[in-house]
N, C-alpha and C positions, 0 to 999 in steps of 0.2 A: 295499329296502336295509336291513340290520339296523343297530342303534344303533352297533355297533363301527365299521362301515364309514363311517357318517355322521361319527363322531368323527375317523376318520383323514382324511377329505376336508377337514374343517374345519382340521385341523392342517396339511395340505398346502397349502391355500389361504392360510393365514396366513403360511407360509414363503415362498410365492411373492410375497405382497404386502408382505413385510417390507422396510423401507428400512434399508440399512446406513449407518452414520454414522462419521465421524472428526472428532474435536474438536481444533482447532489453536489453542493459546493459550500464551503463555509464562508465564502465571500459573496455578499449580495450583488456586487457589481458584476461578478463572473456569471452568476445565475441570470442576471438581467441581460447580459450580452447574448447568451444562448437563446433567451426568449426573443430578442430582437432578430437574430439570425434566422430563427425558425419561422418568423412571420412570412418569409418568402416561400414556405413549403406548406401549402394548405392540407397536405396529406398527413401532417403531424399535429397531434393534439397534446399539449402539456397538461397533465392531470394533477401534478403536484411538484413540490420542491422539498428539499431537506438540507439542513445546514451542518449536519454531522453524521457520522457513520451509523450510530445507534438508531437515530430517527429514520435514516435511509432504509435500514433493514426492515423496520416496522412498516414503512409505507410501501416498499417494494413487495413485501410478502402479502400485504392486504390488498393492494391494487393491481398487482401483476402487470406492469407496463410492458410494452413491446421493446422499448428502448430506454436505457438509462445513461445519461451523461454524468460521468462519475469522476470527481476529483480524487486525488490520492492522499495527499497530506491534509488530514482533517482532525479536529478534536475527537476524543473518545475512541474512535476506530478509524483506521486508514481505509482507503478504497479497497485494498487487497483483503483486509480483514473483514470487510462487508460480505464478500463473495461466498465464503463457506457457510454463512448463516441464511442464505437465500433458499426458499423452498423450490423455486423455479428460476432458471437463469435467462434473463432477457439479453438482448443485444447490448453490449457494453461499449461505449465510446469514452475512453479516458480523456479527461481535460485537466492538465496539470502544468505547473510552472517548472517542474523538475524533469530533466531529460534522462536521468539515470535509471528510470523504471521501464523504459520502452521495451526492452527484451522480455522482462517479466510480464508485461502487459500482453504481449503476443503469445507468451507461453500459456496464458489462460484464454487464448483465442478471442481477444478483444477485437472488435470491428476496426477500430482505429485509435490512434494516440495523438491527441491534439496538444501541442506544446504552446503554452501561453507565452506571449500574446500571439494569437493567430488571427489571420484575416478572414474575411467573408468567403474568399475563394478557397482557402484551405478548409474551411468548415464545409463548403459545398462538396469537396472531395470525400469527406467523411460520410455525408448523406448519400452520395453515389454508391459507396460501398455497402450501405444498408440495403440497397436495391439489388445487390448481386445475390441471387437466390442460391447459387452454388456455394458461396461463402457462408450464407446463413445455414444451409444444411450441414456443412462441414462443422460449423461452430456448434450446432445443436448435437452433433454426433460425438464430439470430443470434449465438450466443456465439462460434463459430469466427471469424466476421468481426470481432467486437469485440476478441478476443484478438490477432488478427493485426495489428490496427491499433495495438496498444499499442507505445509507443516504449521501447526499452531504452537506458539511459544508461550511458556509460562509467564504470568505477570508477577508471581511470587514463588518462592521456594523455601523448603524447610532445611535449615542448616544447624549444625551442632556447635554448642559453646558451653564448656564446663558441665558436660553430661546432660545438658538440656537442649531441646530443639526449639529454634526460633523461626517464626515465619517472617521472612524479609521480602520486600518488593525488589524485583530485579532492577527497577529504576533507581534504587538506593545504592546499588553496587558501584563502587568506583573502579576496582580492579580485582583480578583473580590471579594468584601466583601458584606455580607448581610447588608441592610440598611432598617430595618423595613420590609415592604412588597416589597420594591424596592431593587436595588443593586447599589453599586458604582464600576465603572470599572476604574482601574488605568493603566496609561501608565508610562513611566519613570519619567515624570515631571508634569503630570496633572491627574485629575480624572473626570469622567463623570457619569451622573445619568442614570440608566436604570429603566424603569417602570416594568420590568420583575423581578421576584424573582430569587434567586440563583439556585433553582432546574430547573426552566425553561431555564435559560441560560446554565446550565450544559448539558441539553439535546440537545441544539442547537449547542454547540461548539464541535470541533473535540476532542474526548477522547485521541487521540494520541498526541495532542498538549497541552491539559489542564488536570489537575487532581484536585480533591477535597482533601484538607488536613485537613479540619475542617468543622463542620456543618455550619459555617458561612464564609468559605473562599475557593476559588478556585485559583490556581496559574497556570501560564504557565510554563511548564516543563523547557523550555529554559531560563526562568528567575530565576531559582533556582541556586544560587551562591555557597552556602555552607550549611551544616547541623551541628548542635551540639545537643548532647543528652540532653533531658529535661525530667526527670522522666522516664515514660514509653513511652514517645513520643519524639518529636524532636522540635528544634527551627530552622526554615528555614530562612536564610538570602537571600534576593532577589537582583537582579542586580540594583534595584532602591535605595538600601540602607535600605529598610524596613525589619523588622523581624516579622514573623508570626508563630504561634504555629501549630505544626502538632499533632493533638489529637491522643490518643491511638487507637481509632477505625479506623483511616486512616493511621496509621504508617506502616502497612503491604505494602501498595502501594508504599510508599517511600522506604522501605527496598528492594522491588523488583528491584529498580533502582541501588542498591549497588552491585558492583562486586569486 
């Protein structure tokens, strides 16, 4: 075989082994950093970027990359909310400023979890994991099952008030209180009746958005305005002006929010 043919074979093999990538992050600087780090890896080709989850779903499904560098907290859809909408599942490397999603990331068999800010050496370790064929095969074997088990949470719910049913956004809920076998769902200026008990509603609502602070009370985290100590628990003041007790048994979850 002459030198020209050998050269052509090398080019062909490189193309076949090339890993295509899409970078998904709402911060331009974060996308640019990954671009710069990937310059050291000629076997990777960046084919596109996305700045939010909705655009990411469209681009991943249409271009089917081998690897996706995926942020978690983004506008429109989070990184985890992107996954169930994908037709095929690429290798996922999460890249995020939040350390509290690491366990969940590996439950969906992510290749790695890069915690911002990360160094070039830490990035290199993530790339090394992509070359581990055993891990790749394991990921492909179990990722469908993992994604299918993910729970999708409602963005809005129908609730009753004065014999009428109203559609309210879950993001508008400030708190939910037990009301016998039923529950009262509060927004900033109204409350509605749900025929579901508190525990049933707790299972249906996004735990990243809502938290139980008492056996008879659930609050939306974004509705928490301030806390004051109350014995071994807390007194929580919400954005609607109401105050609710955080019982001792649930105080730890509130403390985890304190930095």
